[in-house]
N, CA and C atoms of all chains as a GROMACS GRO file, in nm:
protein
  606
    1MET      N    1  13.320   6.640  19.396
    1MET     CA    2  13.444   6.704  19.440
    1MET      C    3  13.491   6.803  19.336
    2CYS      N    4  13.519   6.924  19.382
    2CYS     CA    5  13.566   7.025  19.287
    2CYS      C    6  13.702   6.988  19.231
    3THR      N    7  13.711   6.987  19.099
    3THR     CA    8  13.842   6.968  19.036
    3THR      C    9  13.873   7.085  18.943
    4ASN      N   10  13.817   7.200  18.979
    4ASN     CA   11  13.850   7.319  18.900
    4ASN      C   12  13.998   7.353  18.914
    5ARG      N   13  14.058   7.392  18.801
    5ARG     CA   14  14.200   7.429  18.802
    5ARG      C   15  14.218   7.569  18.746
    6ARG      N   16  14.277   7.655  18.824
    6ARG     CA   17  14.314   7.788  18.777
    6ARG      C   18  14.462   7.790  18.742
    7PRO      N   19  14.500   7.888  18.660
    7PRO     CA   20  14.642   7.896  18.626
    7PRO      C   21  14.728   7.917  18.752
    8ASP      N   22  14.847   7.862  18.749
    8ASP     CA   23  14.941   7.885  18.859
    8ASP      C   24  14.956   8.035  18.881
    9GLY      N   25  14.960   8.074  19.004
    9GLY     CA   26  14.978   8.215  19.036
    9GLY      C   27  14.849   8.290  19.059
   10ASN      N   28  14.737   8.231  19.022
   10ASN     CA   29  14.609   8.297  19.049
   10ASN      C   30  14.590   8.307  19.201
   11PRO      N   31  14.561   8.426  19.251
   11PRO     CA   32  14.554   8.442  19.396
   11PRO      C   33  14.443   8.359  19.463
   12LYS      N   34  14.342   8.322  19.387
   12LYS     CA   35  14.236   8.239  19.446
   12LYS      C   36  14.281   8.095  19.467
   13GLY      N   37  14.385   8.053  19.394
   13GLY     CA   38  14.418   7.911  19.396
   13GLY      C   39  14.305   7.831  19.336
   14SER      N   40  14.309   7.701  19.353
   14SER     CA   41  14.200   7.615  19.304
   14SER      C   42  14.214   7.479  19.367
   15CYS      N   43  14.103   7.407  19.366
   15CYS     CA   44  14.104   7.274  19.429
   15CYS      C   45  14.199   7.179  19.355
   16ALA      N   46  14.205   7.190  19.223
   16ALA     CA   47  14.295   7.101  19.150
   16ALA      C   48  14.441   7.127  19.190
   17GLN      N   49  14.474   7.253  19.211
   17GLN     CA   50  14.611   7.283  19.256
   17GLN      C   51  14.640   7.220  19.392
   18LYS      N   52  14.535   7.202  19.469
   18LYS     CA   53  14.552   7.141  19.602
   18LYS      C   54  14.546   6.988  19.595
   19GLY      N   55  14.534   6.934  19.474
   19GLY     CA   56  14.542   6.788  19.460
   19GLY      C   57  14.410   6.716  19.448
   20SER      N   58  14.303   6.788  19.407
   20SER     CA   59  14.171   6.725  19.411
   20SER      C   60  14.152   6.618  19.305
   21GLU      N   61  14.226   6.625  19.195
   21GLU     CA   62  14.207   6.520  19.093
   21GLU      C   63  14.250   6.383  19.150
   22ALA      N   64  14.364   6.381  19.216
   22ALA     CA   65  14.408   6.255  19.278
   22ALA      C   66  14.318   6.219  19.395
   23LEU      N   67  14.273   6.318  19.468
   23LEU     CA   68  14.186   6.291  19.583
   23LEU      C   69  14.053   6.231  19.539
   24LYS      N   70  14.003   6.277  19.426
   24LYS     CA   71  13.879   6.219  19.373
   24LYS      C   72  13.900   6.071  19.339
   25ASP      N   73  14.012   6.040  19.275
   25ASP     CA   74  14.040   5.899  19.244
   25ASP      C   75  14.051   5.817  19.372
   26GLN      N   76  14.116   5.874  19.471
   26GLN     CA   77  14.133   5.803  19.599
   26GLN      C   78  13.997   5.776  19.664
   27LEU      N   79  13.912   5.877  19.665
   27LEU     CA   80  13.779   5.862  19.727
   27LEU      C   81  13.696   5.759  19.652
   28LYS      N   82  13.703   5.764  19.521
   28LYS     CA   83  13.626   5.669  19.439
   28LYS      C   84  13.673   5.525  19.464
   29LYS      N   85  13.804   5.506  19.466
   29LYS     CA   86  13.857   5.371  19.491
   29LYS      C   87  13.823   5.323  19.632
   30ALA      N   88  13.829   5.413  19.727
   30ALA     CA   89  13.798   5.375  19.865
   30ALA      C   90  13.651   5.335  19.877
   31ALA      N   91  13.564   5.406  19.809
   31ALA     CA   92  13.422   5.370  19.811
   31ALA      C   93  13.400   5.234  19.745
   32GLU      N   94  13.465   5.214  19.632
   32GLU     CA   95  13.450   5.086  19.562
   32GLU      C   96  13.506   4.970  19.644
   33ALA      N   97  13.616   4.994  19.712
   33ALA     CA   98  13.677   4.888  19.793
   33ALA      C   99  13.586   4.844  19.907
   34ARG      N  100  13.495   4.933  19.946
   34ARG     CA  101  13.400   4.900  20.053
   34ARG      C  102  13.266   4.849  19.997
   35GLY      N  103  13.263   4.825  19.868
   35GLY     CA  104  13.139   4.775  19.808
   35GLY      C  105  13.032   4.881  19.794
   36LEU      N  106  13.073   5.009  19.798
   36LEU     CA  107  12.977   5.119  19.791
   36LEU      C  108  12.966   5.179  19.651
   37GLY      N  109  13.035   5.115  19.556
   37GLY     CA  110  13.044   5.174  19.423
   37GLY      C  111  12.911   5.186  19.350
   38THR      N  112  12.817   5.101  19.383
   38THR     CA  113  12.687   5.110  19.315
   38THR      C  114  12.592   5.206  19.386
   39ARG      N  115  12.626   5.243  19.509
   39ARG     CA  116  12.536   5.329  19.585
   39ARG      C  117  12.586   5.473  19.589
   40VAL      N  118  12.715   5.491  19.578
   40VAL     CA  119  12.775   5.624  19.585
   40VAL      C  120  12.844   5.654  19.453
   41ARG      N  121  12.808   5.764  19.394
   41ARG     CA  122  12.873   5.806  19.270
   41ARG      C  123  12.969   5.920  19.305
   42VAL      N  124  13.097   5.892  19.300
   42VAL     CA  125  13.196   5.996  19.323
   42VAL      C  126  13.223   6.065  19.191
   43MET      N  127  13.197   6.195  19.185
   43MET     CA  128  13.217   6.264  19.058
   43MET      C  129  13.282   6.400  19.078
   44THR      N  130  13.340   6.446  18.973
   44THR     CA  131  13.402   6.578  18.975
   44THR      C  132  13.295   6.685  18.960
   45SER      N  133  13.332   6.806  19.000
   45SER     CA  134  13.247   6.922  18.970
   45SER      C  135  13.337   7.037  18.931
   46GLY      N  136  13.274   7.139  18.873
   46GLY     CA  137  13.343   7.265  18.854
   46GLY      C  138  13.351   7.339  18.986
   47CYS      N  139  13.393   7.464  18.978
   47CYS     CA  140  13.414   7.548  19.096
   47CYS      C  141  13.286   7.556  19.180
   48GLN      N  142  13.303   7.538  19.309
   48GLN     CA  143  13.190   7.544  19.402
   48GLN      C  144  13.186   7.679  19.474
   49ASP      N  145  13.273   7.768  19.431
   49ASP     CA  146  13.260   7.911  19.466
   49ASP      C  147  13.321   7.952  19.600
   50VAL      N  148  13.383   7.861  19.670
   50VAL     CA  149  13.445   7.896  19.799
   50VAL      C  150  13.587   7.840  19.800
   51CYS      N  151  13.666   7.899  19.712
   51CYS     CA  152  13.797   7.841  19.681
   51CYS      C  153  13.888   7.836  19.804
   52HIS      N  154  13.870   7.932  19.895
   52HIS     CA  155  13.956   7.933  20.013
   52HIS      C  156  13.926   7.815  20.106
   53LEU      N  157  13.815   7.745  20.081
   53LEU     CA  158  13.779   7.629  20.162
   53LEU      C  159  13.814   7.498  20.095
   54GLY      N  160  13.879   7.503  19.980
   54GLY     CA  161  13.909   7.381  19.906
   54GLY      C  162  14.012   7.294  19.977
   55ILE      N  163  14.009   7.172  19.953
   55ILE     CA  164  13.931   7.097  19.855
   55ILE      C  165  13.788   7.075  19.908
   56THR      N  166  13.691   7.110  19.824
   56THR     CA  167  13.551   7.102  19.866
   56THR      C  168  13.483   6.976  19.810
   57VAL      N  169  13.394   6.921  19.891
   57VAL     CA  170  13.317   6.802  19.853
   57VAL      C  171  13.172   6.824  19.897
   58SER      N  172  13.080   6.822  19.801
   58SER     CA  173  12.937   6.831  19.832
   58SER      C  174  12.878   6.691  19.822
   59VAL      N  175  12.801   6.652  19.920
   59VAL     CA  176  12.740   6.519  19.920
   59VAL      C  177  12.589   6.534  19.909
   60TRP      N  178  12.536   6.480  19.797
   60TRP     CA  179  12.392   6.485  19.770
   60TRP      C  180  12.336   6.346  19.761
   61PRO      N  181  12.212   6.323  19.805
   61PRO     CA  182  12.110   6.421  19.843
   61PRO      C  183  12.120   6.469  19.988
   62ASP      N  184  12.231   6.439  20.053
   62ASP     CA  185  12.242   6.468  20.196
   62ASP      C  186  12.250   6.618  20.225
   63GLY      N  187  12.295   6.697  20.127
   63GLY     CA  188  12.310   6.839  20.152
   63GLY      C  189  12.420   6.871  20.250
   64VAL      N  190  12.527   6.793  20.243
   64VAL     CA  191  12.642   6.815  20.332
   64VAL      C  192  12.757   6.872  20.250
   65PHE      N  193  12.820   6.975  20.306
   65PHE     CA  194  12.927   7.043  20.233
   65PHE      C  195  13.054   7.038  20.317
   66TYR      N  196  13.152   6.964  20.265
   66TYR     CA  197  13.280   6.950  20.334
   66TYR      C  198  13.384   7.042  20.272
   67GLY      N  199  13.472   7.094  20.356
   67GLY     CA  200  13.581   7.178  20.308
   67GLY      C  201  13.714   7.135  20.366
   68ARG      N  202  13.819   7.181  20.302
   68ARG     CA  203  13.956   7.152  20.345
   68ARG      C  204  13.980   7.002  20.358
   69VAL      N  205  13.924   6.927  20.262
   69VAL     CA  206  13.936   6.781  20.265
   69VAL      C  207  14.075   6.742  20.216
   70THR      N  208  14.135   6.647  20.284
   70THR     CA  209  14.269   6.598  20.249
   70THR      C  210  14.266   6.447  20.232
   71PRO      N  211  14.375   6.390  20.179
   71PRO     CA  212  14.379   6.244  20.166
   71PRO      C  213  14.357   6.172  20.299
   72ALA      N  214  14.395   6.235  20.409
   72ALA     CA  215  14.378   6.170  20.540
   72ALA      C  216  14.231   6.157  20.580
   73ASP      N  217  14.143   6.228  20.511
   73ASP     CA  218  14.000   6.227  20.548
   73ASP      C  219  13.918   6.124  20.471
   74VAL      N  220  13.976   6.066  20.368
   74VAL     CA  221  13.900   5.983  20.275
   74VAL      C  222  13.838   5.860  20.342
   75ASP      N  223  13.917   5.788  20.420
   75ASP     CA  224  13.863   5.667  20.483
   75ASP      C  225  13.749   5.700  20.577
   76GLU      N  226  13.762   5.809  20.650
   76GLU     CA  227  13.656   5.846  20.744
   76GLU      C  228  13.528   5.886  20.670
   77ILE      N  229  13.542   5.959  20.562
   77ILE     CA  230  13.424   5.995  20.484
   77ILE      C  231  13.354   5.869  20.433
   78CYS      N  232  13.432   5.773  20.387
   78CYS     CA  233  13.372   5.648  20.337
   78CYS      C  234  13.310   5.567  20.450
   79ASP      N  235  13.387   5.545  20.555
   79ASP     CA  236  13.342   5.454  20.661
   79ASP      C  237  13.225   5.513  20.738
   80ARG      N  238  13.229   5.641  20.762
   80ARG     CA  239  13.123   5.700  20.844
   80ARG      C  240  13.009   5.753  20.756
   81HIS      N  241  13.041   5.842  20.663
   81HIS     CA  242  12.933   5.906  20.589
   81HIS      C  243  12.872   5.811  20.483
   82PHE      N  244  12.953   5.763  20.393
   82PHE     CA  245  12.899   5.682  20.284
   82PHE      C  246  12.840   5.551  20.336
   83ALA      N  247  12.909   5.486  20.429
   83ALA     CA  248  12.862   5.356  20.474
   83ALA      C  249  12.752   5.366  20.578
   84ARG      N  250  12.762   5.464  20.668
   84ARG     CA  251  12.668   5.466  20.781
   84ARG      C  252  12.580   5.591  20.786
   85GLY      N  253  12.603   5.683  20.695
   85GLY     CA  254  12.518   5.801  20.691
   85GLY      C  255  12.546   5.903  20.800
   86GLU      N  256  12.662   5.891  20.864
   86GLU     CA  257  12.700   5.987  20.967
   86GLU      C  258  12.775   6.104  20.904
   87VAL      N  259  12.741   6.224  20.942
   87VAL     CA  260  12.813   6.341  20.892
   87VAL      C  261  12.946   6.354  20.968
   88VAL      N  262  13.053   6.381  20.895
   88VAL     CA  263  13.184   6.403  20.958
   88VAL      C  264  13.192   6.551  20.995
   89GLU      N  265  13.146   6.581  21.113
   89GLU     CA  266  13.122   6.721  21.153
   89GLU      C  267  13.247   6.808  21.142
   90ARG      N  268  13.361   6.751  21.174
   90ARG     CA  269  13.482   6.834  21.176
   90ARG      C  270  13.519   6.888  21.037
   91LEU      N  271  13.463   6.829  20.932
   91LEU     CA  272  13.493   6.875  20.796
   91LEU      C  273  13.384   6.966  20.740
   92VAL      N  274  13.273   6.977  20.810
   92VAL     CA  275  13.161   7.054  20.756
   92VAL      C  276  13.195   7.203  20.757
   93VAL      N  277  13.166   7.266  20.646
   93VAL     CA  278  13.189   7.410  20.632
   93VAL      C  279  13.079   7.484  20.707
   94SER      N  280  13.120   7.580  20.787
   94SER     CA  281  13.022   7.657  20.864
   94SER      C  282  12.983   7.783  20.788
   95ASP      N  283  12.875   7.843  20.829
   95ASP     CA  284  12.830   7.966  20.763
   95ASP      C  285  12.938   8.074  20.768
   96SER      N  286  13.009   8.082  20.878
   96SER     CA  287  13.112   8.185  20.888
   96SER      C  288  13.229   8.158  20.794
   97ASP      N  289  13.251   8.030  20.763
   97ASP     CA  290  13.355   7.997  20.665
   97ASP      C  291  13.319   8.051  20.527
   98PHE      N  292  13.191   8.047  20.496
   98PHE     CA  293  13.147   8.090  20.363
   98PHE      C  294  13.174   8.239  20.341
   99ASP      N  295  13.159   8.317  20.444
   99ASP     CA  296  13.168   8.461  20.429
   99ASP      C  297  13.263   8.516  20.534
  100PRO      N  298  13.392   8.494  20.515
  100PRO     CA  299  13.488   8.535  20.618
  100PRO      C  300  13.489   8.686  20.635
  101ALA      N  301  13.493   8.729  20.760
  101ALA     CA  302  13.490   8.872  20.790
  101ALA      C  303  13.620   8.938  20.745
  102MET      N  304  12.566   7.029  18.545
  102MET     CA  305  12.552   6.978  18.410
  102MET      C  306  12.676   6.900  18.372
  103CYS      N  307  12.652   6.780  18.321
  103CYS     CA  308  12.767   6.699  18.280
  103CYS      C  309  12.838   6.762  18.162
  104THR      N  310  12.969   6.780  18.178
  104THR     CA  311  13.051   6.826  18.066
  104THR      C  312  13.163   6.727  18.037
  105ASN      N  313  13.135   6.601  18.071
  105ASN     CA  314  13.234   6.497  18.040
  105ASN      C  315  13.250   6.484  17.888
  106ARG      N  316  13.374   6.471  17.845
  106ARG     CA  317  13.402   6.455  17.702
  106ARG      C  318  13.480   6.326  17.679
  107ARG      N  319  13.425   6.240  17.594
  107ARG     CA  320  13.498   6.121  17.551
  107ARG      C  321  13.558   6.146  17.413
  108PRO      N  322  13.658   6.065  17.378
  108PRO     CA  323  13.716   6.081  17.245
  108PRO      C  324  13.612   6.058  17.137
  109ASP      N  325  13.625   6.130  17.028
  109ASP     CA  326  13.537   6.108  16.913
  109ASP      C  327  13.541   5.960  16.875
  110GLY      N  328  13.424   5.907  16.845
  110GLY     CA  329  13.417   5.768  16.803
  110GLY      C  330  13.384   5.672  16.916
  111ASN      N  331  13.394   5.718  17.041
  111ASN     CA  332  13.356   5.631  17.152
  111ASN      C  333  13.206   5.600  17.141
  112PRO      N  334  13.170   5.472  17.147
  112PRO     CA  335  13.028   5.437  17.125
  112PRO      C  336  12.934   5.496  17.230
  113LYS      N  337  12.985   5.525  17.347
  113LYS     CA  338  12.898   5.584  17.450
  113LYS      C  339  12.864   5.730  17.420
  114GLY      N  340  12.946   5.796  17.339
  114GLY     CA  341  12.929   5.939  17.322
  114GLY      C  342  12.957   6.010  17.454
  115SER      N  343  12.923   6.135  17.461
  115SER     CA  344  12.941   6.208  17.586
  115SER      C  345  12.862   6.338  17.579
  116CYS      N  346  12.834   6.392  17.697
  116CYS     CA  347  12.754   6.516  17.700
  116CYS      C  348  12.828   6.631  17.632
  117ALA      N  349  12.959   6.638  17.649
  117ALA     CA  350  13.032   6.748  17.585
  117ALA      C  351  13.021   6.739  17.433
  118GLN      N  352  13.024   6.616  17.380
  118GLN     CA  353  13.008   6.600  17.235
  118GLN      C  354  12.872   6.649  17.189
  119LYS      N  355  12.776   6.644  17.280
  119LYS     CA  356  12.640   6.691  17.247
  119LYS      C  357  12.624   6.840  17.272
  120GLY      N  358  12.731   6.906  17.314
  120GLY     CA  359  12.725   7.052  17.326
  120GLY      C  360  12.704   7.104  17.467
  121SER      N  361  12.737   7.024  17.568
  121SER     CA  362  12.703   7.066  17.704
  121SER      C  363  12.787   7.182  17.755
  122GLU      N  364  12.908   7.199  17.702
  122GLU     CA  365  12.989   7.312  17.751
  122GLU      C  366  12.921   7.444  17.715
  123ALA      N  367  12.876   7.457  17.593
  123ALA     CA  368  12.804   7.579  17.553
  123ALA      C  369  12.669   7.588  17.624
  124LEU      N  370  12.606   7.474  17.644
  124LEU     CA  371  12.475   7.474  17.710
  124LEU      C  372  12.488   7.520  17.855
  125LYS      N  373  12.594   7.481  17.920
  125LYS     CA  374  12.619   7.526  18.058
  125LYS      C  375  12.634   7.678  18.061
  126ASP      N  376  12.710   7.732  17.967
  126ASP     CA  377  12.724   7.878  17.961
  126ASP      C  378  12.590   7.946  17.937
  127GLN      N  379  12.512   7.888  17.847
  127GLN     CA  380  12.380   7.944  17.817
  127GLN      C  381  12.289   7.943  17.940
  128LEU      N  382  12.291   7.831  18.012
  128LEU     CA  383  12.206   7.819  18.132
  128LEU      C  384  12.250   7.918  18.239
  129LYS      N  385  12.379   7.930  18.255
  129LYS     CA  386  12.432   8.022  18.356
  129LYS      C  387  12.394   8.167  18.324
  130LYS      N  388  12.412   8.204  18.199
  130LYS     CA  389  12.378   8.341  18.158
  130LYS      C  390  12.228   8.366  18.170
  131ALA      N  391  12.148   8.267  18.136
  131ALA     CA  392  12.002   8.282  18.146
  131ALA      C  393  11.960   8.300  18.291
  132ALA      N  394  12.023   8.227  18.381
  132ALA     CA  395  11.991   8.241  18.524
  132ALA      C  396  12.032   8.380  18.573
  133GLU      N  397  12.150   8.422  18.533
  133GLU     CA  398  12.199   8.554  18.576
  133GLU      C  399  12.110   8.666  18.520
  134ALA      N  400  12.066   8.650  18.397
  134ALA     CA  401  11.982   8.752  18.334
  134ALA      C  402  11.849   8.769  18.408
  135ARG      N  403  11.809   8.666  18.478
  135ARG     CA  404  11.683   8.670  18.556
  135ARG      C  405  11.708   8.709  18.701
  136GLY      N  406  11.831   8.747  18.733
  136GLY     CA  407  11.862   8.785  18.871
  136GLY      C  408  11.872   8.667  18.965
  137LEU      N  409  11.894   8.548  18.908
  137LEU     CA  410  11.901   8.427  18.990
  137LEU      C  411  12.044   8.384  19.018
  138GLY      N  412  12.139   8.466  18.977
  138GLY     CA  413  12.279   8.427  18.986
  138GLY      C  414  12.330   8.405  19.127
  139THR      N  415  12.269   8.472  19.224
  139THR     CA  416  12.316   8.451  19.361
  139THR      C  417  12.245   8.335  19.430
  140ARG      N  418  12.136   8.290  19.370
  140ARG     CA  419  12.059   8.182  19.433
  140ARG      C  420  12.083   8.048  19.366
  141VAL      N  421  12.119   8.050  19.240
  141VAL     CA  422  12.142   7.927  19.164
  141VAL      C  423  12.286   7.923  19.118
  142ARG      N  424  12.354   7.817  19.152
  142ARG     CA  425  12.491   7.798  19.105
  142ARG      C  426  12.489   7.696  18.992
  143VAL      N  427  12.512   7.744  18.871
  143VAL     CA  428  12.521   7.653  18.757
  143VAL      C  429  12.665   7.606  18.749
  144MET      N  430  12.685   7.476  18.758
  144MET     CA  431  12.822   7.425  18.755
  144MET      C  432  12.832   7.299  18.671
  145THR      N  433  12.952   7.275  18.628
  145THR     CA  434  12.980   7.153  18.552
  145THR      C  435  12.992   7.035  18.646
  146SER      N  436  12.976   6.916  18.588
  146SER     CA  437  13.010   6.794  18.662
  146SER      C  438  13.079   6.699  18.568
  147GLY      N  439  13.139   6.596  18.628
  147GLY     CA  440  13.188   6.484  18.549
  147GLY      C  441  13.070   6.396  18.508
  148CYS      N  442  13.103   6.281  18.455
  148CYS     CA  443  13.003   6.188  18.402
  148CYS      C  444  12.901   6.151  18.510
  149GLN      N  445  12.774   6.156  18.471
  149GLN     CA  446  12.666   6.122  18.564
  149GLN      C  447  12.614   5.981  18.538
  150ASP      N  448  12.683   5.909  18.450
  150ASP     CA  449  12.668   5.764  18.439
  150ASP      C  450  12.553   5.717  18.351
  151VAL      N  451  12.484   5.806  18.288
  151VAL     CA  452  12.373   5.765  18.201
  151VAL      C  453  12.388   5.839  18.068
  152CYS      N  454  12.496   5.806  18.000
  152CYS     CA  455  12.540   5.884  17.886
  152CYS      C  456  12.434   5.887  17.774
  153HIS      N  457  12.356   5.780  17.764
  153HIS     CA  458  12.254   5.777  17.658
  153HIS      C  459  12.142   5.876  17.685
  154LEU      N  460  12.138   5.933  17.804
  154LEU     CA  461  12.035   6.031  17.839
  154LEU      C  462  12.086   6.174  17.832
  155GLY      N  463  12.211   6.192  17.789
  155GLY     CA  464  12.270   6.325  17.788
  155GLY      C  465  12.207   6.416  17.684
  156ILE      N  466  12.210   6.540  17.706
  156ILE     CA  467  12.283   6.613  17.810
  156ILE      C  468  12.206   6.607  17.942
  157THR      N  469  12.275   6.569  18.050
  157THR     CA  470  12.210   6.552  18.179
  157THR      C  471  12.236   6.672  18.270
  158VAL      N  472  12.133   6.704  18.349
  158VAL     CA  473  12.140   6.814  18.446
  158VAL      C  474  12.077   6.766  18.576
  159SER      N  475  12.154   6.766  18.684
  159SER     CA  476  12.101   6.735  18.817
  159SER      C  477  12.082   6.865  18.892
  160VAL      N  478  11.966   6.880  18.954
  160VAL     CA  479  11.936   7.002  19.030
  160VAL      C  480  11.926   6.967  19.178
  161TRP      N  481  12.017   7.025  19.256
  161TRP     CA  482  12.021   7.003  19.401
  161TRP      C  483  11.999   7.134  19.475
  162PRO      N  484  11.934   7.131  19.591
  162PRO     CA  485  11.892   7.015  19.671
  162PRO      C  486  11.760   6.953  19.629
  163ASP      N  487  11.711   6.988  19.513
  163ASP     CA  488  11.578   6.945  19.473
  163ASP      C  489  11.571   6.796  19.439
  164GLY      N  490  11.688   6.738  19.405
  164GLY     CA  491  11.686   6.597  19.369
  164GLY      C  492  11.614   6.569  19.238
  165VAL      N  493  11.627   6.662  19.145
  165VAL     CA  494  11.562   6.647  19.014
  165VAL      C  495  11.669   6.618  18.910
  166PHE      N  496  11.641   6.520  18.826
  166PHE     CA  497  11.739   6.477  18.727
  166PHE      C  498  11.678   6.490  18.589
  167TYR      N  499  11.734   6.582  18.511
  167TYR     CA  500  11.686   6.605  18.375
  167TYR      C  501  11.777   6.537  18.274
  168GLY      N  502  11.717   6.489  18.166
  168GLY     CA  503  11.795   6.428  18.059
  168GLY      C  504  11.754   6.484  17.924
  169ARG      N  505  11.840   6.460  17.827
  169ARG     CA  506  11.818   6.504  17.689
  169ARG      C  507  11.787   6.653  17.682
  170VAL      N  508  11.860   6.730  17.763
  170VAL     CA  509  11.838   6.874  17.768
  170VAL      C  510  11.904   6.941  17.648
  171THR      N  511  11.834   7.033  17.587
  171THR     CA  512  11.884   7.103  17.469
  171THR      C  513  11.877   7.254  17.493
  172PRO      N  514  11.939   7.332  17.405
  172PRO     CA  515  11.931   7.478  17.419
  172PRO      C  516  11.788   7.529  17.425
  173ALA      N  517  11.695   7.460  17.361
  173ALA     CA  518  11.556   7.504  17.360
  173ALA      C  519  11.489   7.492  17.496
  174ASP      N  520  11.552   7.418  17.588
  174ASP     CA  521  11.492   7.395  17.721
  174ASP      C  522  11.539   7.494  17.826
  175VAL      N  523  11.641   7.571  17.795
  175VAL     CA  524  11.707   7.652  17.897
  175VAL      C  525  11.614   7.756  17.958
  176ASP      N  526  11.540   7.828  17.876
  176ASP     CA  527  11.452   7.931  17.932
  176ASP      C  528  11.347   7.872  18.024
  177GLU      N  529  11.294   7.757  17.983
  177GLU     CA  530  11.189   7.695  18.065
  177GLU      C  531  11.246   7.646  18.199
  178ILE      N  532  11.365   7.590  18.197
  178ILE     CA  533  11.427   7.546  18.323
  178ILE      C  534  11.447   7.666  18.415
  179CYS      N  535  11.491   7.777  18.358
  179CYS     CA  536  11.512   7.898  18.440
  179CYS      C  537  11.380   7.954  18.490
  180ASP      N  538  11.287   7.974  18.399
  180ASP     CA  539  11.162   8.043  18.435
  180ASP      C  540  11.075   7.960  18.528
  181ARG      N  541  11.072   7.832  18.504
  181ARG     CA  542  10.983   7.749  18.585
  181ARG      C  543  11.058   7.691  18.705
  182HIS      N  544  11.165   7.620  18.682
  182HIS     CA  545  11.229   7.550  18.794
  182HIS      C  546  11.308   7.646  18.883
  183PHE      N  547  11.403   7.716  18.825
  183PHE     CA  548  11.490   7.802  18.908
  183PHE      C  549  11.411   7.917  18.972
  184ALA      N  550  11.322   7.977  18.895
  184ALA     CA  551  11.252   8.094  18.948
  184ALA      C  552  11.132   8.057  19.035
  185ARG      N  553  11.060   7.949  18.998
  185ARG     CA  554  10.934   7.921  19.068
  185ARG      C  555  10.933   7.784  19.138
  186GLY      N  556  11.040   7.709  19.122
  186GLY     CA  557  11.046   7.580  19.191
  186GLY      C  558  10.959   7.472  19.130
  187GLU      N  559  10.914   7.493  19.008
  187GLU     CA  560  10.833   7.391  18.940
  187GLU      C  561  10.924   7.295  18.863
  188VAL      N  562  10.899   7.168  18.876
  188VAL     CA  563  10.976   7.070  18.800
  188VAL      C  564  10.927   7.067  18.655
  189VAL      N  565  11.020   7.065  18.562
  189VAL     CA  566  10.984   7.055  18.420
  189VAL      C  567  10.971   6.905  18.387
  190GLU      N  568  10.851   6.856  18.406
  190GLU     CA  569  10.829   6.710  18.405
  190GLU      C  570  10.872   6.644  18.275
  191ARG      N  571  10.853   6.712  18.164
  191ARG     CA  572  10.882   6.647  18.036
  191ARG      C  573  11.031   6.616  18.020
  192LEU      N  574  11.116   6.680  18.100
  192LEU     CA  575  11.259   6.654  18.091
  192LEU      C  576  11.310   6.556  18.197
  193VAL      N  577  11.225   6.520  18.291
  193VAL     CA  578  11.269   6.434  18.401
  193VAL      C  579  11.296   6.293  18.350
  194VAL      N  580  11.408   6.241  18.390
  194VAL     CA  581  11.445   6.105  18.353
  194VAL      C  582  11.364   6.007  18.437
  195SER      N  583  11.309   5.909  18.373
  195SER     CA  584  11.228   5.809  18.445
  195SER      C  585  11.316   5.689  18.482
  196ASP      N  586  11.265   5.608  18.573
  196ASP     CA  587  11.340   5.490  18.613
  196ASP      C  588  11.369   5.399  18.495
  197SER      N  589  11.275   5.388  18.403
  197SER     CA  590  11.297   5.300  18.289
  197SER      C  591  11.404   5.355  18.195
  198ASP      N  592  11.419   5.489  18.196
  198ASP     CA  593  11.527   5.548  18.117
  198ASP      C  594  11.664   5.505  18.169
  199PHE      N  595  11.673   5.493  18.301
  199PHE     CA  596  11.802   5.461  18.361
  199PHE      C  597  11.850   5.323  18.321
  200ASP      N  598  11.757   5.233  18.306
  200ASP     CA  599  11.794   5.094  18.283
  200ASP      C  600  11.716   5.041  18.165
  201PRO      N  601  11.753   5.084  18.045
  201PRO     CA  602  11.674   5.045  17.927
  201PRO      C  603  11.682   4.895  17.905
  202ALA      N  604  11.567   4.838  17.871
  202ALA     CA  605  11.562   4.692  17.850
  202ALA      C  606  11.639   4.655  17.724
   0.00000   0.00000   0.00000
C-alpha cells in the first residue's frame, strides 16, 4: 500500500494525505484477525505513480492493482481476495484510469 | 527495495541502516540511464520481514527476491535483470536463508 506523503498543498496530493498509513494498519490487523498474517504480508510502498487513483494497493504475486481504496473496502479485500483468492473487481484500476484523457 | 529504518542499536538492524535509501536512488538512476525508466518502477517498501538478509529487493511481477544487495550489484541487476530478464542468481535468497537454523 502506498504511504507516500507529499507536502500539504501539492496539487498531486498523496496516498498518505488520503489516510493510507492508518489504512495500512487496518488492513494488516484485519488480515491477522482472520489468521492470514503468516500468508499475507501487508507492507507499505513508496509512490506507485498514479496518485489520482490513491489510495493504491498492489497485490503480489497476483498482479492485481487496486485504486481508490477506503476503510470500507478492507474487510472485502481480506475476506474475498486474501482468504479466497477472488479479485475485488470494483476496485481494480482499469487501463483508462492509468492514462486519463 | 526495503527502506525500513529501525532505531540505532536495534539488534535486528534495518535495510536503511545498511544504506538502502541511497541504494534505491542509485538503482533508479541506473535504470533511467539505460532508458528503462518507463518500464521499471524502482520504489521503496516497508520491512520485507527478513532483516538479516538486507538490503532486500523484490522484483515484480517476476517474483524474484534478492538479498544482501550492495551498490556493487546495481549495474548487474539493471543490465541483466531489468534489461534482459535474466535473474541474477548469486543474489537470490534461498529457502534456507529465510529460516536460518
